[in-house]
C-alpha positions as CSV (number, residue, x, y, z in Angstrom):
1,M,0.1,0.0,0.1
2,T,1.5,3.4,-1.1
3,F,0.3,6.5,0.9
4,S,0.0,10.1,0.8
5,Q,2.5,10.7,3.4
6,A,4.6,8.4,5.4
7,F,3.0,7.8,8.8
8,W,6.2,6.1,9.8
9,V,9.6,8.0,11.7
10,T,12.1,5.8,10.2
11,N,13.1,3.8,7.8
12,D,13.4,0.6,9.9
13,S,12.5,-2.4,7.9
14,L,9.4,-3.2,10.0
15,L,6.7,-1.6,11.9
16,H,4.6,-3.2,14.6
17,F,0.8,-2.4,15.7
18,I,-0.2,-3.1,19.0
19,C,-4.3,-4.4,18.8
20,N,-6.7,-4.0,20.6
21,N,-8.2,-7.4,21.4
22,S,-11.2,-5.8,22.9
23,N,-14.8,-6.4,20.8
24,T,-14.8,-2.5,20.8
25,I,-12.5,-2.8,17.2
26,P,-14.0,-5.3,14.1
27,Q,-11.5,-8.1,13.7
28,P,-8.8,-6.1,15.9
29,C,-5.5,-7.6,14.6
30,K,-5.7,-8.1,11.1
31,Y,-3.1,-5.6,10.4
32,V,-0.4,-6.2,12.6
33,E,2.8,-6.3,10.9
34,A,4.2,-4.4,7.8
35,W,7.6,-4.0,6.3
36,V,8.8,-0.6,4.8
37,H,9.3,-1.0,1.0
38,P,12.7,-0.4,0.3
39,V,12.5,1.1,-2.6
40,I,9.0,2.8,-3.0
41,P,8.8,5.5,-1.0
42,K,5.8,6.0,1.4
43,T,4.8,2.2,0.9
44,L,4.5,-0.7,3.0
45,I,4.3,-4.0,2.7
46,Y,1.9,-6.5,4.3
47,F,1.6,-10.1,4.6
48,I,-2.0,-11.5,6.0
49,A,-2.3,-14.7,6.8
50,G,-4.6,-17.4,8.3
51,E,-8.5,-16.6,8.9
52,Y,-7.7,-12.9,8.1
53,A,-6.3,-14.0,4.3
54,E,-9.6,-16.0,3.7
55,A,-11.6,-12.7,4.9
56,L,-9.7,-10.7,2.8
57,A,-9.6,-12.8,-0.3
58,K,-13.5,-12.2,-0.6
59,L,-12.9,-8.3,-1.1
60,N,-12.0,-6.2,-3.8
61,I,-9.5,-4.0,-3.1
62,E,-11.6,-0.5,-2.6
63,K,-12.9,-1.9,0.6
64,I,-9.5,-3.9,1.6
65,K,-8.0,-0.4,1.1
66,N,-11.2,1.3,3.0
67,D,-10.7,-1.6,5.6
68,L,-6.6,-0.8,6.1
69,L,-7.7,2.5,6.8
70,S,-10.5,2.2,9.1
71,T,-7.7,-0.1,11.2
72,L,-4.9,2.5,10.9
73,R,-7.2,5.3,12.3
74,N,-6.6,4.2,15.4
75,Y,-2.8,5.1,15.1
76,I,-2.7,8.0,12.2
77,S,-4.1,11.4,11.4
78,S,-7.5,11.3,9.0
79,N,-5.6,13.1,6.2
80,V,-3.7,10.0,5.3
81,T,-4.8,8.3,2.1
82,I,-4.0,5.6,0.2
83,T,-2.6,6.4,-3.2
84,N,-1.8,2.7,-4.4
85,A,-2.7,-0.1,-3.8
86,F,-1.4,-3.9,-5.2
87,Y,-2.3,-7.2,-3.6
88,T,-2.0,-10.7,-4.5
89,N,-4.6,-13.0,-3.7
90,W,-3.0,-16.8,-2.5
91,Q,-6.1,-17.9,-1.3
92,N,-8.1,-17.9,-4.5
93,D,-4.7,-18.4,-6.6
94,V,-5.5,-22.4,-8.6
95,N,-1.6,-22.8,-8.3
96,T,-1.7,-22.3,-4.6
97,L,-4.7,-22.7,-2.9
98,G,-3.5,-20.2,0.1
99,S,-0.8,-22.4,0.7
100,Y,2.5,-20.7,2.2
101,S,5.2,-22.9,3.8
102,Y,8.3,-23.3,5.7
103,A,10.8,-25.9,6.4
104,K,10.7,-27.6,9.4
105,V,13.3,-27.5,12.3
106,G,15.5,-30.4,11.5
107,T,14.8,-30.7,7.9
108,S,17.9,-32.5,6.2
109,K,20.0,-31.0,3.5
110,T,18.9,-34.1,1.8
111,S,15.4,-32.9,1.7
112,F,16.8,-29.2,0.4
113,N,19.0,-31.1,-2.5
114,N,16.0,-33.1,-3.6
115,L,13.8,-30.1,-3.9
116,R,16.5,-28.2,-6.0
117,K,16.7,-31.5,-8.6
118,V,14.9,-30.5,-12.0
119,L,12.0,-33.3,-12.7
120,Q,11.9,-34.1,-16.2
121,S,10.0,-36.2,-18.3
122,R,10.4,-37.0,-22.4
123,A,7.7,-38.1,-24.5
124,N,8.0,-37.8,-28.6
125,N,11.0,-36.3,-28.5
126,V,9.7,-33.5,-26.0
127,T,11.1,-32.9,-23.0
128,K,9.1,-31.6,-20.1
129,S,10.8,-30.0,-16.8
130,I,9.4,-28.9,-13.4
131,W,11.4,-26.9,-11.0
132,F,10.7,-26.3,-7.6
133,I,11.1,-22.7,-6.6
134,G,10.7,-20.4,-3.7
């Protein structure tokens, strides 16, 4: 999200918002953490997961912007607006269906080496390859 003005003081890479866990704010901890974009001025990158990602997947970008601003009003001036927005919707992407994973503690070097291998098949003089990236 790119804002009309930066409301953060420094260009530290990460901002944390303290959530109100009472029932006075709907879905109080949706936007807990944001990264300051390293290149694009006045831009924060949000990573939303779990039930909030599922809820946001059902909204269009304008509703997401309004929802974010409504939440941020607890922290910032009302004259700050969102001037540009972009999001990826992993929840509805047929290639991921919302998946995201980390290597678990104790994952062996062999497992990583196996993931680096290219899977190939050859039929009718055509070679098809699959790479695991990420």
